[in-house]
N, C-alpha and C positions, 0 to 999 in steps of 0.2 A: 701277514702283512697284508696291508689295506692294496684293494686296487686303484690303480692311476687313477683309472677313470671313477670311481669314490671319491677319491682325493681333489678331481678338480672340482667335478656338482660339490663339496662341502667348502671350497672356496670359494666357490661362485652364495653358497648361500650364507655364508659367514659374511661375503658385506652385504647384503639386503637386512644385516641386525643395525638398525641407526636407531638415535635417541629419541623419534620420533615416538618409536614403541613405546607401551608401558615396561617396568622392570618386568613384571609377570607373563608379559610377553618373549623378552628378550629370552629372558635363562630359559622358559616352556621350546623355543625354537631353537635355542642352542642344543640346548638338553638331547630334540629330536635327534638333530645331524649332527652332534656327536655319536650317537646310536650308530648310526647311518653308517654312517663314515668309517665308524671300527668293526662294520657287520658282525657287532654285537645282536643279541633278543634285547636287552634293557640298559636303563640309564637312568642315571639320575644326578641331581646338583643343590647343592645343600650350601649353604653359608654359617660359617662359624662369627660367636656373636664376641662382641669387643672383651671380653670376661676371658677367651683363649680357652673356655672350660665348656662351653655350651655350642652345641650345634644346631643350626635352625633348620629340621626338615620339612622340606615345602614343594618340591619339585621333579616328578620323575620322564622319563619319554610317555608319549602316549601310547606304545605297547607296551611298559613298564602297567601304565592304568591298566590296560586291559586285560592281563594276567592274575593282579591281585588285588586287594584291599588294602591301605597305606593309612596311615593315621600323620597328621601334624602337629607338628610340637616344636616348638619356638623355642623353648629349654632342655631340647633333650642331651642328658648328658655325654662327655665324651668317655669317662671312665667305661661307661654303661654302656658302649657300640663296642661292636669286636672287632675283626682285623680288617674289617673293611673301611674301617674306620683308621688305622695303621698310616696313612699316608697322615692325617692330622699333627700325629703325634710325633713320627718321624720325620716329618716338611720334606718327603720325598716321596716319590710316585713307588709304591706298593704292586706288586705282580702275586694273584694266586693261583694256577692254574688246577689245582686240584682243591678247590674250596673247603669239600667235604671235608678233608682227612685234615685240616691244617689246625694248629694248634688255638685256645682262642677266638672259635671262631662264631661264639655265641654271638647274641648282641644283635640280631636283624631288627630292624624295626619290626613292628606286629601286622604281620598282615602280609610282610612282603614274599618276594618271591622265593625260592628255592637257587642258592646261586651255585655253579657249576664250578665259571673260570670267572675270575676278578679282574679288575685293572683299578686303580684308583691314584690318585694325584690330587695337591695342597698348590692352589696358588696364594703366593705369599707376594705384600704389597706393604711396602714399611714395617718389613719387618715382621708383619702378623700374619697370621695364615687367616682367608678370607673367603675361599673357597673353597668345596672339595666338590668333583666330579670323577663322578667314575663310570665305568659298563662296566658291563653281564656278559657270562652266559654264548661269547661267541664260540662257533663250530669247534673252532682250532686254537692252540695257544696263541698267548699275547705274549709278543714279543716286545725290541726295542723299536721298531716301525712305529707302532700301534702307540706307546709312551708316547715318539714325537710326537706325531697326529697328534694325540689327544690335547697334549702341554701347547699345542700351536692352537687347536681349538677352545681350549680353558682360558687362555692369554685374552682372545677376541673378545669371547665371553663379558669376563671380567673387565676390560677396555670399556668395551659399551655400557654393560652393567654401571661402572663407576661413575662415567659421564650421565649417565642418566637421573645415579641418584641425585648428581651436585644442580642438574638441573631443576628435578625436583625441589630440594631445596631453595631453589631460587624462586621457581613456583609456587613453590609454600612460602619462602618468604614476601612474594610477591601479595599472594591470597593474603598472607595475615596485614600487610600494608595498605591492602583497597578495604580490609574490613574495620582497621583504624581509620581511615579516613568515612570510611562512612558511619561508623559511630558515634566519633568527631565530628564530622557536618565539614571535612577539610575537602576544598579542592585546588588545583594546584594550577601554576600559569608562570607561561613566558611572553614577556614584553618587547616587541623592537622599533625603541623609538622613533632608527630611523626612517622606519618601514612603516610605524604605527599598526605592523601587526600584532597583533595578540592573542597569545591560545591559550585554554584551558583544556582541564582534560575532565574525562565526563562523569564528573560530580557534583560538575556545575548545574547540569539538568536536578538532581536531586535535589542541590538545596535550593535553586531559586523555584522550583518545581513545574520547568517551564515545558512544555508538551514538548513528544519525542521529535513531532519532527521539525521541531523549530530552531533555526540553528542556533550554534553558543555565538557569542562577538567575539568579532575577529578582529576589531581595531578601538582603540582607547571612546571615541565618539558613541559607539554603540554600548560598550559595557555601561558608560555613566548614566544614562538609562536607566539602568539597575538603579543606581545608587540616586538616598533624596539630594533634592536639587542644593539645601544646604550645605552638604558633606563634597560636591561635584567639586569642586575649587578646589580641596583637600585631598583629591584622589587625583585628581591630574597635575599638579605639582609632587605627588609621590613617585606616580609613573616618569614626573620628569626628571624625578631627579634629585629635585628640591630640599635641602632640608640635610646633604648627608647619603653615605652609598645602603645605608639601612634605615630601615623607618618601621614603624608599627604604629597603625592607627584606629578607633575606633567609628565606625562608620554605622550610618543609618541604609539600609538597603532594601532593595524593593521584589516580591516576589511575583512570578509571570499573573497571579491573580492578582496583584495590588497590594497582598498583605503587607506592613513592615518590619522587618526583625534587625536585629543591632548587629553588626558585624564586625570583626578585626582581622585589616588586613596589615600582609609582614609583607613587606619588599626588600628586596637587595641588588644590589648592581656589580656585573661581575665582569672581567676584560672578554672580548669575543677570544675564541681560540684561534680565530684564523681574522687579521682584520685589525682594523683601528676600532673605537667605539667601545663601549660597552653592552650588553644584552641585562634587562631585568628580569628576577622571575622570584616565584614570590607563593604562597596562602592565600586563603582566602576561606575564615571559618566563621559557619552561623553559632555566638555566642547566645542565645537566647537563652538555652539553659543555663549558663554560667551566668545569666544577667537574674535570669528567676535566684537563684540562689545565692550571689549578692544580696538581694531585697530580703532574702528571708533572714538572712543574717544579719543587714541590718535592723530586720524590727524585732528578732532577737535581743540586740544591743542598745536598741533605742527606745526612746519613751517618742509613742506614739503623737501626743500631743503638741510638744517643745521639739520635738529632734533631739533630743541629746542624748548622751548616754542613759546608759539604765545601770540599777544596781547590780544588774547582772554584770556588764560591762568589765565595773568598777570593779568586784571582784577578779576578773580576767587582766585589767590591765594591772593590778596589781601584785598579780600573780608571775602577769608574764615581765614587767619593769620594776616594777619598787619590791619587789621581790628577790629580783638581782644586784640591790646595789651596797653599794661597800657601805660598812658600817659606820664611818664618819660623814655619810650624803644625808643632810638632814634633810626633810622633807615637812610639812606642816596637813591637817588634818581639817578644814575649815566645814564644821556642821551645820550649815542655814537652816533656820527656819523662821517663816515669813511672820511676821505680828500684824494684826487687825484682820486677816485676810475671809475670818467666816463673812464677819459682816457684809464685803461686799458680794460675795455669791447672795446672804440670805436679802439684800438690798436688790442689786442688780439681776441676780439671776447666774447661772452659769456657762453665759455662755460669753458676760464682760468678765467673769473670774477666771476663764479657759484663755480669752485672750491677754488679761494680767499677766497670765503666768506666761504667756509665748515671750511679751516683752520684757518681761523679766530677765526669762532666760538667754533673750538675746544680748541684753544689758553685761551678765555676767560673761559668756565668752567673749564679749570684747573688751570687759577689765580684767583677763586671766592674758597668760604668757603662751606662745604655742607647745608648749611643755605643759604644762598644766594641764589639771582634767576637770571640765564643771559637769556635774551628773545631779540627773533629780533625782531623786528620792523616792520620789511619793508622795503625793496629796501636793501641803505647800512646801514640801523639805526638798534641798538644794544639798551636795556639798560640792568643795570645792579641792583639789589635791594639786599644794604647790607646791614645785618640787625645787633643787639647788639651792637654798638656803643658806648665805653666806653669815649670813647674822639673826639673832629676832627680833631686831626693827621694820627687816622687812615680813615679817607676820603679819603685825600693824599695823605696817605700811594696805596690804592686802587688803585684812579684813576691814579695813575704814574706806579703800576704795570698794568694795563690796556694798558697803552700809548705804554708801554715797548713791550710786545706784538702782539700788532695790528704792532707794528712800525719796526718791525724787518725783514728781508727780505721772503719773501715766494712762493716755486718752487709749481707752478702751472700745471704742463700740459706738463711739462718741462720748461715754462718763468718764468722766474725770476720777482718777483712783488713784489714794495716797494710800501706802501700806508702809512698812517698817519691816526690820531683820534683828532678829536675835544671831549673833553667831558663837556658836565654843568649842575651841580649836585645841588642837591635840599634837605635839610636835615629839618626831620621832626621828632614829636613827639608823638606819642599816633596812636592812630587810627581814627581825625574829621575831617579830611580830603579824600578829593577823591582821585583816580588817576591821574582823569583827573587835578584836582586845583596843584598837586604835578609833573605830569610832566610839565605840564604849566610853574612852575617857572624853572623845568630845562635844557627845554626848550630855556628861555631866557638870563641863563645863559650860555646855548650851541653859543647863538647867538653874546654873547660876545668874549667867546671865537673862535668864526670866525672871527669876526670882528679884532680880535689881530694879524691875522696869522696863527691861526689854529697852531694842534698838543700838547695841552696844556689842562689842564681844569680850570674851573672856577665853583666857589662855591657859589650857587647863595647867597644875602644878602637878610637877613630874613625882608617884609614888602617892597622888592619891585618886 
């Protein structure tokens, strides 16, 4: 039976187990307390994994470690363990006061001290065995009082360990969130309108690259100093709640060095938890990388001279949009090739020719509806995709409109340029044909328009 003095000391030691300690420190200190409180010579504490079939071997008392070499195993099979693990199998305390004569005593972990007497018990939580704690080699037999004492110790150790695990999960989540904040260049903010009190988290300094000793802005006017003058009125209105309870706006911000960068500001207003009024909460994110990515995507999909979508964008638009249209949804592909454009470059030079192409591109865009698409295929070739055609007459109307827009004189760098165009049109229904097949039909019609003298359009005959 454990002496009352040891029990009192054990209880006092248990009170010192707190979640401020690491999990390793909690269980190490706990197993040392268990050994001393029960008058034992050795002690261990292991955890059962969620599979309930393997044991995580890992913690022995300091006296145990001084007397033997032990191994650490995160997946020690329960079936390979000897009777010292019976508590896991029976889910109840087990006493072996003559360990050496017990059947099935095999399976002490390699390097373990010999066992003379042994007391082991499980800790159950939510219907599962979570922890195994054991003591051994007490000079006299273990009894029911030892079981009660060890259960008291084990429950306290497990309670603090479980709380520490929950805390560690929150700490891990917090660390992960901070890592995401750092990767995404995001800082949080809170603004009290009534008191003009603004608070940012620590990531403000990393985003705005302010000096460590420089205080973060604590009022709206102080923050506006980090915003480009042209965007300050919009930011002021957003923080004042103008425009709704939730807003997102792209603003031009300025770092401590004076460097400007694009940022996205998201704010929303929430009722105060106490009292009247609202509090503004939000985030500010440096979107420089997003802007660069957008620019790269734009360059990949657009013609650098005219700003029109290019051939790559035509294929993507066709795949994503036209490819999903219904069978009865007609559209027309206008293949546009300029007439008499080569003499412009030969006579006035490529600078004049390029300017003329830019003007013509603008006119083509102005001639179509918002759901249509104008593409520069290259050189002096363009494509116009006309969608939502309800009757064949609409095709001719747009083709004539395109011819007229191109045929009007163009002033390019002080030179009067006059060109025309030939247009081949392919009419399609649904999305069962590829853009290559459609453009091939339009190209044959374009050849017919050119052969007939140009400055006209020809609609391809189905099946030819």
